[in-house]
C-alpha positions, -999 to 999 in steps of 0.1 A, spaced: -433 -141 657 -400 -157 669 -381 -178 644 -375 -215 650 -339 -207 645 -338 -187 677 -352 -216 698 -329 -230 725 -310 -261 715 -322 -279 747 -357 -284 732 -344 -304 703 -351 -342 707 -322 -360 723 -305 -328 736 -319 -317 769 -307 -291 795 -275 -309 806 -262 -315 771 -274 -280 759 -254 -263 788 -223 -281 778 -227 -272 741 -232 -235 751 -202 -234 774 -178 -253 751 -189 -243 716 -212 -213 721 -241 -232 707 -272 -220 725 -299 -219 697 -308 -239 666 -292 -210 645 -259 -215 665 -261 -252 657 -265 -246 620 -237 -221 620 -213 -247 636 -199 -261 604 -178 -292 600 -142 -283 594 -135 -313 571 -154 -343 556 -149 -380 556 -162 -402 529 -183 -429 546 -195 -447 514 -165 -471 517 -164 -501 540 -131 -519 546 -127 -556 550 -112 -564 584 -85 -586 569 -73 -556 548 -68 -533 578 -34 -522 589 -23 -497 616 -10 -470 592 -45 -464 579 -62 -432 590 -99 -433 600 -116 -463 586 -152 -478 585 -160 -514 590 -192 -533 594 -199 -566 612 -215 -584 641 -204 -581 677 -194 -617 686 -181 -611 722 -181 -584 749 -157 -585 779 -152 -560 808 -117 -560 822 -99 -542 851 -114 -522 879 -119 -485 888 -99 -460 867 -82 -490 848 -115 -505 837 -120 -510 800 -145 -527 777 -136 -548 748 -159 -560 720 -150 -582 690 -164 -574 656 -164 -600 629 -173 -594 592 -164 -629 578 -130 -618 569 -115 -614 603 -120 -601 637 -114 -565 649 -109 -556 687 -129 -525 698 -118 -509 730 -135 -482 752 -120 -467 784 -149 -443 790 -188 -444 790 -185 -482 795 -220 -487 810 -236 -468 782 -218 -488 754 -224 -521 773 -262 -514 772 -260 -502 736 -243 -533 721 -268 -561 712 -259 -597 701 -266 -608 666 -270 -571 654 -249 -557 626 -230 -525 634 -211 -499 616 -178 -490 634 -158 -459 625 -126 -447 640 -88 -447 641 -67 -478 643 -39 -485 667 -14 -513 671 -3 -528 705 19 -559 706 12 -565 668 -25 -566 674 -47 -540 656 -76 -524 676 -100 -495 672 -101 -474 704 -134 -455 711 -150 -461 678 -182 -444 667 -209 -471 666 -242 -472 648 -267 -499 640 -265 -508 603 -303 -505 600 -303 -469 613 -272 -461 591 -292 -471 560 -322 -451 571 -302 -419 570 -309 -394 542 -272 -388 539 -247 -416 540 -217 -405 520 -198 -375 533 -198 -370 570 -187 -338 586 -160 -336 614 -172 -309 638 -152 -288 662 -149 -304 697 -132 -300 730 -121 -325 757 -153 -320 777 -174 -325 745 -155 -357 738 -159 -369 774 -197 -364 772 -196 -387 740 -210 -358 718 -193 -370 685 -200 -367 648 -231 -389 649 -246 -368 677 -241 -337 657 -257 -352 627 -287 -363 647 -291 -328 660 -289 -313 626 -315 -336 614 -338 -329 642 -332 -292 636 -343 -294 599 -373 -314 610 -382 -287 635 -377 -259 609 -399 -277 584 -410 -254 555 -403 -223 576 -386 -195 555 -350 -189 565 -344 -152 559 -315 -143 537 -284 -125 551 -271 -112 518 -287 -90 492 -306 -109 464 -284 -89 438 -252 -105 453 -267 -140 456 -278 -138 420 -245 -122 406 -222 -146 424 -246 -177 418 -246 -184 456 -268 -210 471 -295 -197 493 -290 -199 530 -313 -229 536 -294 -249 509 -261 -237 523 -269 -251 557 -282 -283 543 -251 -289 520 -226 -281 546 -242 -305 572 -255 -332 549 -234 -330 517 -239 -353 487 -206 -343 470 -174 -324 477 -183 -301 447 -215 -290 464 -195 -285 497 -171 -261 479 -199 -239 466 -215 -237 501 -182 -230 518 -176 -202 493 -209 -187 503 -201 -187 540 -165 -175 536 -177 -147 512 -204 -137 537 -181 -137 567 -155 -115 549 -183 -93 533 -197 -83 567 -162 -73 581 -156 -52 549 -191 -36 549 -184 -25 585 -150 -11 577 -163 6 545 -193 21 564 -170 33 592 -147 49 567 -175 66 548 -189 80 582 -155 92 591 -150 111 557 -185 126 560 -183 138 596 -147 143 604 -130 173 587 -93 179 589 -71 210 593 -58 224 561 -20 226 559 -11 251 532 20 244 511 30 280 509 37 280 547 63 252 545 91 274 559 106 250 584 99 220 561 118 237 532 147 246 558 149 210 570 150 197 534 177 220 523 199 222 554 192 193 576 184 163 554 219 146 547 204 123 520 176 122 494 144 104 502 138 70 486 111 68 458 88 50 483 93 79 509 85 104 482 54 85 472 42 83 509 48 121 514 28 129 483 -1 107 498 1 126 530 3 159 513 -29 150 494 -47 144 526 -37 175 545 -41 201 517 -77 193 509 -94 196 543 -98 160 544 -91 143 578 -60 122 574 -64 87 589 -34 69 574 -14 38 583 22 37 572 37 2 569 73 0 565 100 -27 571 127 -22 597 149 7 587 128 19 558 125 55 572 91 58 587 102 81 615 116 106 590 82 106 572 65 112 605 88 141 613 82 157 579 44 154 585 48 170 619 68 199 604 39 206 581 17 209 612 41 232 630 45 254 598 8 259 598 6 270 635 -2 236 650 14 213 676 23 176 669 28 146 692 43 111 688 30 83 712 52 52 715 45 20 735 77 19 756 99 45 773 129 31 754 113 38 720 100 72 732 134 81 743 149 69 711 125 91 691 132 121 713 170 119 709 170 113 671 144 140 663 160 165 687 194 159 668 177 163 635 159 196 644 187 210 666 192 241 645 156 248 640 134 270 662 113 241 675 107 231 711 106 193 717 99 177 750 96 141 764 69 129 787 69 94 802 61 76 834 96 85 846 93 122 840 98 141 874 69 160 889 83 195 884 93 188 848 59 173 841 42 205 854 64 225 831 55 203 802 18 206 809 20 243 809 40 244 777 14 223 759 -14 244 770 2 278 761 16 265 728 52 270 735 59 233 731 58 224 693 64 186 695 57 163 725 70 127 724 59 103 750 43 70 761 8 63 776 15 93 799 2 115 770 -32 100 776 -37 114 811 -65 139 815 -42 166 827 -24 166 794 -40 193 773 -29 210 740 -35 245 727 -39 233 692 -29 197 683 -28 193 647 -9 160 640 -9 128 660 17 101 652 12 67 669 41 44 666 39 6 668 2 14 669 -9 -23 674 3 -19 710 -25 6 718 -61 -2 720 -89 17 701 -100 34 733 -65 47 740 -59 61 706 -94 78 705 -86 94 738 -55 111 724 -71 128 695 -101 139 716 -77 163 733 -85 189 706 -118 205 698 -113 194 662 -99 160 655 -61 162 646 -47 144 615 -37 108 625 -7 90 612 -2 55 627 29 35 619 40 0 622 74 -17 617 56 -50 619 48 -58 584 12 -70 580 0 -94 554 -21 -77 528 -53 -97 537 -48 -90 574 -42 -53 567 -74 -51 546 -94 -67 576 -78 -51 606 -72 -16 591 -96 -16 561 -110 18 572 -77 34 572 -58 47 541 -27 25 538 7 38 527 36 13 523 73 21 524 87 -9 504 122 4 498 152 6 521 175 38 520 205 35 496 237 20 510 219 -5 534 234 -39 530 213 -70 533 219 -87 567 235 -121 564 215 -146 584 224 -181 595 210 -209 616 234 -227 639 230 -255 664 248 -257 698 276 -278 682 285 -248 661 289 -225 691 327 -220 686 319 -207 652 295 -181 667 322 -172 692 347 -166 664 322 -142 646 319 -122 678 357 -121 683 363 -111 647 337 -83 648 349 -68 680 384 -68 667 371 -46 639 356 -22 665 320 -34 662 294 -44 688 272 -75 695 237 -81 706 229 -115 723 192 -120 729 176 -146 752 139 -155 756 139 -159 794 156 -141 823 158 -172 846 160 -208 839 125 -224 836 119 -260 846 92 -263 820 111 -247 790 144 -260 779 157 -227 765 189 -208 771 182 -182 798 197 -149 802 216 -153 835 232 -185 824 240 -169 791 256 -139 807 278 -161 828 288 -182 798 296 -151 776 317 -134 803 338 -166 806 344 -168 769 349 -129 766 363 -120 801 368 -85 814 386 -62 813 395 -71 777 357 -73 768 330 -53 785 295 -69 786 263 -53 798 229 -68 806 195 -54 798 160 -68 806 125 -56 814 127 -62 852 156 -38 857 150 -4 872 147 23 845 179 41 856 199 8 856 185 0 822 193 34 809 228 33 823 235 -1 806 220 12 773 243 43 774 275 22 780 265 2 748 254 31 727 286 49 735 307 21 725 321 15 761 306 -20 761 310 -43 733 284 -69 741 248 -65 752 231 -95 766 194 -88 767 158 -100 764 135 -88 737 133 -54 755 156 -42 726 131 -54 700 123 -18 691 138 16 699 175 7 701 196 23 673 234 16 675 248 18 640 281 3 652 264 -30 662 269 -55 634 259 -89 650 226 -100 664 226 -134 681 193 -149 691 195 -178 715 168 -205 714 156 -188 682 129 -213 678 111 -198 708 104 -166 690 77 -156 665 88 -146 630 78 -110 636 101 -108 667 129 -125 649 126 -100 621 124 -70 644 154 -82 664 174 -87 632 165 -51 623 187 -38 653 218 -45 631 226 -34 597 221 3 605 255 13 595 278 10 565 295 -23 576 284 -58 568 260 -72 594 250 -107 606 221 -124 623 228 -157 639 198 -179 650 209 -204 676 186 -233 677 181 -265 697 181 -299 680 145 -307 688 129 -284 663 93 -287 654 83 -284 618 68 -250 623 99 -239 642 121 -252 613 100 -233 588 103 -200 607 140 -203 610 146 -214 574 123 -185 562 145 -160 582 176 -174 565 160 -172 530 146 -137 530 151 -104 547 117 -91 532 95 -85 563 63 -85 541 73 -119 528 79 -132 563 46 -118 575 28 -140 548 46 -170 561 37 -161 597 0 -158 587 0 -193 572 18 -208 602 -1 -192 630 -33 -176 618 -44 -140 622 -50 -141 660 -16 -152 669 5 -130 647 28 -108 668 11 -74 676 -24 -83 664 -29 -106 693 -20 -79 717 -49 -56 705 -73 -85 699 -87 -96 665 -122 -79 663 -138 -107 645 -138 -145 643 -145 -166 612 -162 -201 610 -147 -210 577 -129 -180 561 -91 -181 563 -71 -150 558 -40 -169 547 -58 -188 518 -89 -168 510 -73 -136 498 -93 -136 464 -125 -141 483 -116 -112 506 -109 -89 477 -142 -97 461 -161 -92 494 -144 -58 498 -152 -48 463 -190 -56 467 -191 -39 501 -178 -6 487 -200 -10 455 -231 -12 477 -222 19 498 -214 39 466 -250 31 455 -267 35 489 -245 53 515 -272 51 542 -282 16 533 -318 28 531 -330 10 501 -355 -19 508 -331 -44 492 -304 -33 518 -326 -34 550 -310 -66 562 -276 -50 558 -287 -19 578 -301 -41 606 -271 -64 605 -246 -37 609 -265 -23 639 -266 -58 655 -230 -66 648 -215 -33 658 -235 -18 686 -205 -3 705 -200 23 732 -175 41 711 -187 62 683 -174 51 649 -164 87 643 -139 85 671 -121 54 658 -91 56 637 
């Protein structure tokens, strides 16, 4: 028997096909269940009525009651408007409508008391209420809930169709009438509901849509937030458990560490930091036990993640396996190739680079070397994913800046071996703890939270255009010391819609202030041909050019220790993650380094917070938490590129960390007791997982 909850919304009294289709398109409300799961995002206390004489334009939303004394229609066509005058004995309030005029005109009756609710505005010293929500006082009093009224999500089309808060409340009331005494099946185990004293699902819906007190709302919201986070964590925990049970890893024996020991003793010019030693110990614990390593390494810019990846690859090579690094851009792949080749130059290891620019003859030679095992390490871009690329015995996969690759792409790489290779994914984009637990909760996470000794903190300052001479002096002083400068712009050509400094204009301005031949300036941007870009990079890397003017193409993968100044033009245009990544291009040598954030005067509050945060801290993890609070999980740099695989109605990863931790704990506890979710009390969890995560990709293939 079908549940009333699954009935189409159009069959509710007062909805109909046209309104139902609009709700489906705009808010994804197709059924009664969808309606009940469309929760108010805030509440307004509608118990208080204001006297009209006490109103002033600075008030927010207010509620008044009175009789409509006069109605007039003014203007014609698109400029037509309707005015009504509401009087309560203390004064008269003008009510104005620009839309739905005919409907409002028919609705308003003389000598009838109304409740008007809305925002006040002021024009020529007169206060009015534009597009108020109107309801007859008699009907208002009949309502079972008159105090807290929810404010529902909306869109322009929803507003235009006059589907406002009162319409939502009517629909919810009709929905509960239709459900009647029908049982609403629970979506959480009884043990959790009892242990956490959560309201049942029926009461949760009732409280959130028709609350009597804010205290009740908080309890019901906790239930919804917990459940939203619990299901994500249960999926991740179940995926991790499946992975551990079915995917076995190659065993890398410590006694075979010949190349690794040689590298430590002869080629490592410095000691590992305590954080690097800890992460290496965690990797060693994975690969020695026959467990398949599926580990995420988070580390701030310059923390030494690449070295850890290299050491892990040496373990694989020592044990007779091949290794690969996949990077999202050619620049980053080339950077890895050059740095790793230099570090391993005296060791009997063959390293090759495979990108979209690799010539056909060289590509054929690389394919053969991978298949016969003569190539030990391959470093490349998406080119590694091509079907023709096959390995003899791939044992270690390193994915750098892993958020740039989709799940399907990553899975394709480690399917190139009959047995799944160990997987090490890295990111230099620090991820807030709550987001990491949600996006990568099925991976083991290692954090390198310590910079190598000798690294000096980068001094960061925010300057406005009037301070440009000060910035020019810094450039001149640093060049006189033999150092180099990055200047980064958000655009290549001037945009009519965006008032930001563009690269072409910037290059012209810089070469005027720092003219050749005394100063040499190169330009790098993503629209250049690869050979032109590489030539410019080489000029800068070799020190022949002192200034590089570029777009964010240098965000990752450019390592010039002699560069000491990073200037970011129109810095308010960039996200925190990008700003932090760009700052990380300097401070790589022993000299004092600087980051200058050039900003426009018209800074939004969010822009100001971002730039001030950059000035106050160089800690990427701290900045990532600020970014999460400002922009939400779906907009954080990196995560939005791969897509957040979930959406929450009420849960907020920036404020609900404690609830997330509790949800994760409960999810793991349940799977420890009942790995297959086969117990009767867990049947709804088993069913729910299958419904939520019916995917074409096997969970066993996902990192």
